[in-house]
C-alpha positions as CSV (number, residue, x, y, z in Angstrom):
1,M,0.0,0.0,0.0
2,T,1.1,3.6,-0.5
3,N,2.0,5.8,2.4
4,E,-1.0,8.0,1.5
5,Y,-3.3,5.0,1.9
6,I,-1.8,3.9,5.2
7,K,-2.2,7.5,6.5
8,Y,-5.8,7.4,5.3
9,I,-6.9,4.4,7.3
10,Q,-4.6,4.5,10.4
11,P,-6.2,7.5,12.2
12,R,-9.2,5.3,13.1
13,A,-8.7,4.8,16.8
14,Y,-10.1,1.3,16.7
15,I,-7.8,-0.2,14.1
16,N,-5.9,-2.3,16.6
17,A,-9.1,-3.8,18.0
18,L,-10.2,-4.5,14.5
19,S,-7.0,-6.4,13.7
20,K,-8.0,-8.8,16.4
21,R,-11.6,-9.2,15.4
22,F,-11.0,-9.0,11.7
23,W,-7.6,-10.5,11.1
24,F,-8.1,-10.4,7.3
25,I,-8.9,-6.6,7.3
26,H,-5.8,-5.8,9.2
27,S,-3.5,-7.8,6.9
28,L,-5.2,-6.5,3.8
29,G,-4.9,-2.9,4.9
30,L,-1.4,-2.8,6.4
31,V,0.8,-5.5,4.9
32,K,2.8,-4.8,1.8
33,P,2.9,-6.9,-0.3
34,F,-0.3,-8.1,1.5
35,L,-1.4,-11.1,-0.6
36,P,1.5,-13.5,-0.1
37,D,1.7,-12.8,3.6
38,W,-2.1,-12.8,3.9
39,L,-2.3,-16.2,2.3
40,K,0.6,-17.6,4.3
41,C,-0.4,-16.3,7.7
42,N,-4.1,-16.7,7.6
43,K,-4.5,-20.0,5.8
44,K,-6.4,-21.7,8.7
45,H,-8.7,-18.7,9.1
46,L,-9.5,-18.6,5.4
47,K,-10.4,-22.2,5.3
48,H,-12.6,-21.9,8.4
49,I,-14.5,-18.9,7.1
50,L,-14.8,-19.8,3.5
51,G,-14.9,-23.6,3.7
52,K,-13.0,-25.8,1.3
53,S,-14.7,-24.7,-1.9
54,G,-14.5,-21.0,-1.1
55,Y,-10.9,-21.3,0.0
56,L,-9.9,-23.0,-3.2
57,H,-11.7,-20.4,-5.3
58,V,-9.7,-17.6,-3.5
59,Y,-6.5,-19.6,-3.9
60,N,-7.2,-19.9,-7.6
61,I,-7.7,-16.2,-7.9
62,I,-4.4,-15.5,-6.2
63,I,-2.5,-18.0,-8.3
64,S,-4.1,-16.9,-11.6
65,S,-3.3,-13.2,-10.8
66,S,-0.1,-13.6,-8.9
67,H,1.7,-11.1,-11.2
68,N,-1.0,-8.5,-11.2
69,E,-1.8,-7.3,-7.7
70,K,-4.4,-4.8,-9.0
71,E,-6.4,-7.5,-10.9
72,M,-6.1,-9.9,-7.9
73,T,-7.4,-7.3,-5.4
74,L,-10.5,-6.5,-7.6
75,K,-11.4,-10.1,-8.1
76,L,-11.1,-10.9,-4.4
77,A,-13.2,-7.8,-3.5
78,N,-16.0,-8.8,-5.9
79,F,-16.0,-12.3,-4.6
80,F,-16.1,-11.4,-0.9
81,S,-18.8,-8.8,-1.5
82,Q,-21.1,-11.5,-2.7
83,C,-20.5,-14.1,0.0
84,G,-21.2,-12.5,3.3
85,L,-17.9,-10.9,4.0
86,P,-18.6,-7.1,3.5
87,D,-15.9,-6.0,5.9
88,L,-13.1,-7.8,3.9
89,A,-14.6,-6.8,0.6
90,A,-14.7,-3.1,1.7
91,Y,-11.1,-3.1,2.6
92,A,-10.2,-4.9,-0.6
93,Y,-12.0,-2.2,-2.6
94,E,-10.1,0.4,-0.6
95,A,-6.9,-1.3,-1.5
96,Y,-7.9,-1.5,-5.2
97,L,-8.6,2.3,-5.2
98,T,-4.9,2.9,-4.5
99,F,-4.5,1.6,-8.1
100,E,-7.6,3.3,-9.6
101,K,-8.3,6.3,-7.5
102,N,-10.9,7.8,-9.8
103,D,-13.0,4.7,-10.6
104,P,-16.5,5.9,-9.8
105,N,-18.1,2.5,-9.8
106,L,-15.6,1.1,-7.3
107,H,-16.3,4.0,-4.9
108,I,-20.0,3.2,-5.2
109,Y,-19.4,-0.5,-4.4
110,L,-17.2,0.5,-1.4
111,Q,-19.8,2.9,0.0
112,T,-22.6,0.3,-0.2
113,L,-20.5,-2.2,1.7
114,M,-19.7,0.4,4.4
115,Y,-23.4,0.5,5.3
116,T,-23.2,-3.1,6.4
117,S,-20.3,-2.6,8.8
118,P,-21.2,-0.1,11.6
119,D,-18.5,-1.5,13.9
120,I,-15.8,-0.6,11.4
121,F,-17.1,2.3,9.3
122,D,-18.7,4.9,11.6
123,H,-20.9,7.9,10.5
124,K,-17.9,10.2,10.0
125,Y,-15.9,7.7,8.0
126,I,-18.8,7.1,5.7
127,F,-19.6,10.8,5.3
128,D,-15.9,11.6,4.6
129,A,-15.8,8.8,2.0
130,H,-18.9,10.0,0.3
131,T,-17.9,13.7,0.2
132,K,-14.4,12.8,-1.0
133,W,-16.0,10.8,-3.9
134,G,-18.5,13.7,-4.5
135,K,-15.6,16.1,-5.1
136,T,-14.3,13.9,-7.9
137,L,-17.5,14.3,-9.8
138,V,-17.6,18.0,-10.1
139,R,-18.1,19.4,-13.5
140,T,-18.0,23.0,-14.6
141,P,-19.4,25.5,-15.3
142,K,-22.1,25.4,-12.6
143,Y,-25.4,27.1,-13.5
144,M,-26.0,30.2,-11.4
145,D,-29.3,31.4,-12.8
146,Y,-32.5,29.9,-14.1
147,P,-35.2,30.9,-16.5
148,N,-37.9,29.4,-14.3
149,A,-40.7,31.9,-13.3
150,L,-40.4,32.7,-9.6
151,T,-44.1,32.4,-8.8
152,S,-46.0,30.0,-6.6
153,D,-49.3,30.1,-8.4
154,R,-48.4,27.8,-11.3
155,K,-47.8,24.1,-11.9
156,L,-44.4,23.0,-10.8
157,K,-42.3,21.1,-13.3
158,I,-41.0,18.0,-11.5
159,G,-38.3,15.8,-13.1
160,Y,-37.4,12.3,-12.0
161,T,-34.3,10.6,-13.3
162,C,-33.8,6.8,-12.9
163,H,-32.3,3.9,-14.8
164,F,-34.5,1.1,-13.6
165,V,-37.9,2.5,-14.2
166,T,-39.8,-0.7,-15.0
167,N,-38.1,-3.4,-12.9
168,S,-39.9,-5.2,-10.1
169,T,-39.0,-2.6,-7.4
170,S,-40.2,0.4,-9.5
171,S,-43.3,-1.5,-10.6
172,T,-44.2,-1.7,-6.9
173,L,-43.0,1.7,-5.7
174,L,-42.1,4.3,-8.4
175,L,-44.6,3.8,-11.2
176,P,-47.6,4.3,-8.9
177,I,-46.1,7.7,-7.9
178,L,-45.8,8.8,-11.5
179,K,-49.3,7.6,-12.3
180,S,-50.9,9.2,-9.3
181,H,-49.6,12.8,-9.4
182,N,-52.2,15.6,-9.5
183,R,-51.8,17.0,-13.0
184,N,-53.5,20.2,-11.9
185,K,-50.6,20.9,-9.5
186,V,-47.5,19.4,-11.2
187,E,-46.2,18.6,-14.6
188,I,-44.2,15.4,-14.7
189,F,-41.0,14.8,-16.7
190,M,-39.4,11.3,-16.6
191,Y,-35.8,11.0,-17.6
192,S,-35.3,7.4,-18.2
193,D,-31.7,6.0,-18.4
194,Q,-32.8,2.4,-19.0
195,D,-32.9,0.8,-22.5
196,A,-35.7,2.6,-24.4
197,S,-36.9,-0.7,-25.8
198,Q,-37.7,-1.9,-22.3
199,T,-40.3,0.8,-21.7
200,P,-43.8,-0.2,-22.8
201,D,-45.9,2.5,-24.4
202,N,-48.6,2.3,-21.7
203,I,-45.9,3.1,-19.0
204,R,-44.7,6.1,-21.0
205,K,-48.2,7.6,-20.5
206,Y,-47.5,7.9,-16.7
207,A,-45.6,11.1,-17.3
208,E,-46.6,14.0,-19.5
209,H,-43.1,14.0,-20.9
210,W,-41.1,10.8,-21.2
211,R,-37.4,11.4,-22.1
212,D,-35.2,8.5,-23.0
213,T,-31.8,9.8,-21.9
214,Q,-29.6,6.7,-21.7
215,H,-27.5,7.9,-24.6
216,L,-27.0,11.4,-23.3
217,N,-23.8,12.4,-21.7
218,D,-24.0,14.5,-18.5
219,D,-23.6,17.8,-20.3
220,D,-26.4,17.0,-22.8
221,F,-28.5,15.8,-20.0
222,C,-28.1,19.1,-18.2
223,D,-29.0,21.0,-21.3
224,L,-32.2,19.0,-21.6
225,I,-33.1,19.7,-18.0
226,R,-32.5,23.4,-18.6
227,S,-34.5,23.4,-21.8
228,D,-37.4,21.8,-20.0
229,Q,-37.1,24.4,-17.2
230,I,-37.4,21.8,-14.5
231,D,-38.1,23.4,-11.1
232,I,-37.4,20.3,-8.9
233,L,-35.2,17.4,-10.1
234,L,-35.1,14.1,-8.1
235,E,-32.2,11.7,-8.5
236,L,-33.7,8.2,-7.9
237,N,-30.7,6.0,-8.8
238,G,-28.7,6.3,-5.6
239,H,-25.3,4.8,-5.4
240,C,-25.7,2.5,-8.4
241,A,-23.2,2.1,-11.2
242,T,-25.6,4.2,-13.4
243,N,-26.6,7.5,-11.8
244,R,-26.7,11.2,-12.6
245,Y,-24.8,12.6,-9.7
246,R,-22.1,14.0,-12.0
247,A,-24.6,15.9,-14.0
248,L,-26.2,17.3,-10.8
249,T,-22.9,18.8,-9.7
250,R,-23.6,21.4,-12.5
251,K,-26.9,22.3,-10.7
252,P,-29.1,22.1,-13.9
253,A,-32.3,22.6,-11.7
254,P,-32.9,25.2,-9.0
255,I,-33.9,22.5,-6.5
256,Q,-32.3,19.0,-6.5
257,I,-33.3,16.1,-4.3
258,S,-32.0,12.6,-3.4
259,Y,-34.9,10.1,-3.0
260,Y,-36.0,6.5,-3.6
261,N,-33.0,4.3,-3.9
262,Y,-30.9,5.9,-1.2
263,S,-29.3,4.7,2.0
264,S,-27.1,7.5,3.1
265,T,-25.9,10.9,2.0
266,S,-25.1,11.3,-1.7
267,G,-22.0,13.2,-0.8
268,V,-22.9,15.8,-3.6
269,P,-23.2,19.3,-2.1
270,E,-25.2,20.5,-5.1
271,I,-28.1,18.2,-4.0
272,D,-30.3,20.4,-1.7
273,Y,-32.4,17.8,0.1
274,I,-32.7,14.2,1.0
275,L,-36.4,13.5,1.2
276,V,-37.7,11.3,4.0
277,G,-40.9,10.8,6.0
278,E,-41.9,12.0,9.5
279,E,-41.2,8.5,10.9
280,V,-37.5,8.5,9.9
281,G,-35.5,9.4,13.0
282,I,-32.2,10.5,11.6
283,D,-32.1,14.2,12.5
284,N,-29.1,13.5,14.8
285,L,-27.1,12.5,11.6
286,Q,-27.5,15.8,9.9
287,P,-23.8,16.6,10.4
288,Y,-23.0,13.6,8.3
289,Y,-25.2,14.6,5.3
290,S,-24.2,17.0,2.6
291,E,-28.0,17.6,1.9
292,T,-30.6,19.0,4.2
293,I,-32.7,16.2,5.7
294,Y,-36.2,17.2,4.7
295,H,-39.1,15.5,6.5
296,K,-42.2,15.5,4.4
297,K,-45.5,15.3,6.1
298,G,-46.6,11.7,6.6
299,I,-44.7,8.6,5.5
300,I,-41.6,8.1,3.3
301,I,-43.4,6.3,0.4
302,A,-46.7,4.5,-0.3
303,T,-47.3,1.1,-1.8
304,P,-50.6,0.3,-3.5
305,I,-51.2,-3.4,-3.9
306,S,-51.1,-4.1,-7.7
307,D,-52.5,-7.0,-9.6
308,H,-49.1,-8.7,-10.1
309,F,-49.1,-10.0,-6.5
310,P,-50.4,-13.6,-6.3
311,P,-53.0,-14.7,-3.8
312,V,-51.9,-15.3,-0.2
313,S,-51.2,-19.0,0.4
314,P,-51.7,-20.9,3.7
315,P,-48.8,-20.8,6.1
316,P,-46.4,-23.7,5.2
317,F,-46.0,-24.8,8.8
318,L,-49.5,-26.4,8.6
319,K,-48.1,-28.8,6.0
320,N,-44.4,-29.1,7.0
321,G,-44.8,-29.4,10.7
322,Y,-42.0,-26.9,11.3
323,I,-41.3,-23.2,11.0
324,T,-39.5,-21.8,8.0
325,F,-37.7,-18.5,8.4
326,G,-36.2,-16.8,5.4
327,S,-34.7,-13.8,3.6
328,F,-35.1,-12.9,0.0
329,G,-33.0,-9.7,0.0
330,Q,-29.8,-9.0,-1.9
331,A,-26.8,-11.1,-0.8
332,H,-24.5,-8.0,-0.3
333,K,-26.7,-7.0,2.6
334,V,-26.1,-10.3,4.4
335,S,-22.9,-10.7,6.5
336,H,-21.6,-13.6,8.4
337,K,-22.4,-11.6,11.5
338,Q,-26.0,-11.3,10.4
339,I,-26.1,-15.0,9.8
340,Q,-24.9,-15.6,13.4
341,L,-27.9,-13.6,14.6
342,W,-30.3,-15.6,12.4
343,C,-28.8,-18.8,13.7
344,E,-29.5,-17.8,17.3
345,V,-33.2,-17.8,16.3
346,L,-32.8,-21.2,14.6
347,K,-31.2,-22.7,17.7
348,K,-34.2,-21.7,19.8
349,V,-36.9,-22.9,17.4
350,S,-36.6,-26.7,17.3
351,N,-36.4,-28.3,13.8
352,S,-36.9,-24.9,12.1
353,R,-35.5,-24.1,8.6
354,F,-34.0,-21.1,7.0
355,Y,-34.6,-20.3,3.3
356,M,-32.3,-17.8,1.7
357,K,-33.0,-16.7,-1.9
358,A,-30.7,-14.2,-3.8
359,N,-29.3,-13.8,-7.3
360,A,-25.7,-14.2,-6.0
361,L,-26.6,-17.8,-4.9
362,D,-26.8,-18.8,-8.6
363,C,-23.0,-19.3,-8.1
364,E,-22.1,-22.7,-6.6
365,V,-19.1,-21.4,-4.8
366,V,-21.0,-18.5,-3.3
367,R,-23.7,-21.0,-2.1
368,S,-21.0,-23.1,-0.5
369,V,-19.5,-20.1,1.4
370,F,-22.9,-19.1,2.7
371,M,-23.6,-22.7,3.8
372,N,-20.3,-22.6,5.6
373,H,-21.4,-19.5,7.5
374,F,-24.5,-21.3,8.8
375,I,-22.5,-24.4,9.7
376,N,-19.9,-22.3,11.5
377,S,-22.7,-20.7,13.5
378,G,-23.9,-24.1,14.7
379,I,-26.7,-25.0,12.3
380,D,-26.7,-28.3,10.3
381,S,-26.8,-28.0,6.5
382,H,-30.1,-30.0,6.2
383,R,-31.9,-27.1,7.9
384,I,-30.7,-24.5,5.3
385,I,-32.1,-23.9,1.9
386,L,-30.1,-21.7,-0.5
387,E,-31.6,-20.8,-3.8
388,G,-30.5,-18.5,-6.7
389,G,-32.5,-15.9,-8.5
390,S,-35.7,-16.2,-10.5
391,D,-38.2,-14.1,-12.4
392,Y,-40.4,-11.8,-10.3
393,E,-43.5,-13.9,-10.4
394,T,-41.6,-17.0,-9.2
395,L,-40.0,-15.0,-6.4
396,L,-43.4,-13.8,-5.1
397,N,-44.8,-17.3,-5.2
398,C,-41.8,-18.5,-3.1
399,Y,-43.3,-16.6,-0.1
400,S,-45.7,-19.5,0.1
401,K,-42.7,-21.4,1.5
402,L,-42.0,-18.9,4.3
403,D,-43.6,-18.5,7.7
404,I,-41.5,-15.6,8.9
405,T,-39.1,-13.2,7.2
406,L,-36.0,-12.1,9.1
407,D,-34.8,-8.8,7.9
408,T,-31.2,-7.9,7.2
409,Y,-29.2,-5.6,9.5
410,P,-27.7,-2.9,9.5
411,F,-28.7,-2.6,5.9
412,G,-32.4,-3.3,6.1
413,G,-34.6,-4.4,3.2
414,G,-36.6,-1.8,1.3
415,T,-39.0,-3.5,-1.1
416,T,-38.4,-7.1,0.1
417,P,-40.2,-6.6,3.5
418,I,-43.2,-5.0,1.8
419,E,-43.4,-7.9,-0.7
420,S,-43.3,-10.3,2.3
421,I,-46.1,-8.4,4.1
422,I,-48.3,-8.3,1.0
423,Q,-47.9,-12.1,0.8
424,G,-49.0,-12.5,4.4
425,V,-45.5,-13.2,5.8
426,P,-44.6,-11.2,9.0
427,V,-41.2,-9.5,9.1
428,I,-39.0,-9.2,12.2
429,T,-36.7,-6.2,11.7
430,L,-34.0,-4.5,13.8
431,V,-33.8,-0.7,13.9
432,G,-30.5,1.1,14.2
433,E,-29.0,4.6,13.9
434,R,-28.3,4.6,10.2
435,F,-30.9,5.6,7.6
436,C,-30.5,2.2,6.0
437,S,-31.3,0.7,9.4
438,W,-34.6,2.5,9.4
439,H,-36.0,0.8,6.3
440,G,-37.6,-2.0,8.3
441,Y,-39.0,0.3,10.9
442,N,-40.6,2.6,8.3
443,N,-42.2,-0.4,6.6
444,M,-43.6,-2.0,9.7
445,H,-44.5,1.1,11.6
446,N,-46.4,2.6,8.7
447,I,-48.7,-0.5,8.4
448,G,-49.4,-0.5,12.1
449,H,-47.3,-3.5,13.2
450,D,-44.7,-2.1,15.7
451,E,-44.6,-5.5,17.3
452,F,-42.4,-6.6,14.5
453,I,-39.7,-4.0,15.3
454,A,-36.8,-4.9,17.6
455,Q,-34.5,-2.3,19.3
456,S,-31.7,-4.8,20.1
457,S,-30.3,-8.1,18.9
458,E,-31.7,-9.9,21.9
459,E,-35.2,-8.4,21.3
460,F,-34.9,-9.5,17.6
461,V,-34.2,-13.1,18.6
462,N,-37.0,-13.1,21.2
463,K,-39.6,-11.6,18.9
464,A,-38.8,-14.1,16.2
465,V,-38.8,-17.1,18.6
466,N,-42.0,-16.0,20.3
467,L,-43.8,-15.5,17.0
468,A,-42.6,-18.9,15.8
469,N,-44.1,-20.5,18.9
470,D,-47.5,-18.8,18.4
471,K,-49.1,-20.7,15.5
472,N,-52.5,-19.1,15.9
473,K,-51.0,-15.6,15.6
474,L,-49.0,-16.7,12.5
475,A,-52.1,-18.0,10.9
476,D,-53.9,-14.8,11.7
477,Y,-51.2,-12.6,10.2
478,R,-51.3,-14.7,7.1
479,R,-55.0,-13.8,6.7
480,T,-54.7,-10.1,7.6
481,L,-51.4,-8.6,6.8
482,R,-52.3,-7.7,3.2
483,S,-55.4,-5.9,4.3
484,S,-53.4,-4.2,7.1
485,L,-51.1,-2.6,4.5
486,A,-54.0,-1.7,2.1
487,N,-55.9,0.1,4.9
488,S,-52.8,1.8,6.4
489,P,-51.1,5.1,5.4
490,R,-48.6,2.9,3.5
491,G,-51.5,1.8,1.2
492,D,-53.0,5.3,0.8
493,M,-51.5,6.6,-2.4
494,K,-53.8,9.6,-2.7
495,R,-52.8,10.9,0.7
496,F,-49.2,10.3,0.1
497,I,-49.2,12.1,-3.2
498,N,-51.0,15.1,-1.6
499,E,-48.3,15.3,1.1
500,L,-45.5,14.8,-1.5
501,E,-46.7,17.6,-3.6
502,E,-47.1,19.8,-0.5
503,A,-43.4,19.2,0.2
504,Y,-42.5,20.2,-3.4
505,T,-44.5,23.4,-3.0
506,D,-42.9,24.2,0.3
507,M,-39.4,23.6,-1.1
508,W,-40.3,25.9,-4.1
509,N,-41.6,28.7,-1.9
510,T,-38.5,28.5,0.3
511,Y,-36.4,28.8,-2.9
512,I,-38.3,31.8,-4.1
513,E,-37.8,33.5,-0.7
514,S,-34.1,32.8,-0.8
515,V,-33.7,34.3,-4.3
516,K,-35.6,37.4,-3.3
517,T,-33.6,37.8,-0.1
518,S,-30.3,37.5,-2.1
519,M,-31.4,40.2,-4.6
């Protein structure tokens, strides 16, 4: 590692403690050349954590890339990020960035992994990493004036930019928002960065103006925003490989907002607000956000129940004779530490099973490493079901095999817990300090089921175990959870849209006042 990199990571006061708890992180971050020593000194540890198949895979990566440390580091980082080792993956990505300091995608992967490791990456570290990355995006010149009429008695032009407009998540969450806006109050522009051929004509009608922008560079994108005279522009991609953060550093719209697929600060100071609901308790984290945290009236997002959700099935314990816990979220949100917590539940519920389904589990080696995590945590392999990805309809039907969903922590599920609730499967979730640790709370609180929310690991285990032992309650939830959501604020799209548009109006009026004050 370079001296600059060592200086970058050493000031963390807890680095010595981490070297004991995470042997691999210490060696990865501080030993040069790290890979030969890491392989030699930690062979037993690697075999224990990864299992035979995973260890051989790592060994093959090292051997095949032995003369290219840069390539080796990236391959290992990608592998670890998919098999429950986010701490090691994050440090490997940090190491890789010493070779490719300006790789925007690698910064994004690293930031996402930081969310899953609160014991290592604290609020300040994550904020510094995001803002440091944000500075690398800056483009000039920045727009300083706008042709938009400074009046509050007209329809506001609202722009949304996203590259996954019609996937399963957006079908459930985003498209209903576009469709439900009050056209007497706002004029909607959708800037779609997905393949234009993937957008059906009927979906395009959800916005008055549908722009296919996937082929536009950032400067041309900004010119289009300016030409459309957008008043408020919302970046919905979040820290994905495809986003418009670089364009937003030029400030093409007077008001710019981070919303939808977000889990922390954007790190882009030209974004004015991060938009959340009243229920999101992160005001104490404002010093670690480059945006102003704006609490709209009411909830963070609504979810009307669409026709693509299959009928609710009977609880599987009636047929199986045992409880099946599970998680259908993304694998990068699952760490070996999370699995240890899940296994504490399994140990206290006799003969129970755990069903994990994720796209990353398509890979046989990744499946073997995850299985090894469960075995290392004291659970026999016959109690674990690991399954790869599938189409959305198949995924939803797989909830018929679950009795209880156990949420991920500290990076909680967003859409997955709501899908579970709609299919009648209760979700036990653990709330934490981070915004991404409030996802489960938002979901459960907004449908009126605070009994699913745990404030500690011990309470998480106890709630899951107690629910598993109450078969009558499980059966009752199966019958009523879908209607609970439909009849809650979470299911009230009209109310949500009214409150969202009120927030836009408030932001716009605040902007008008700021401009007049500065004149």
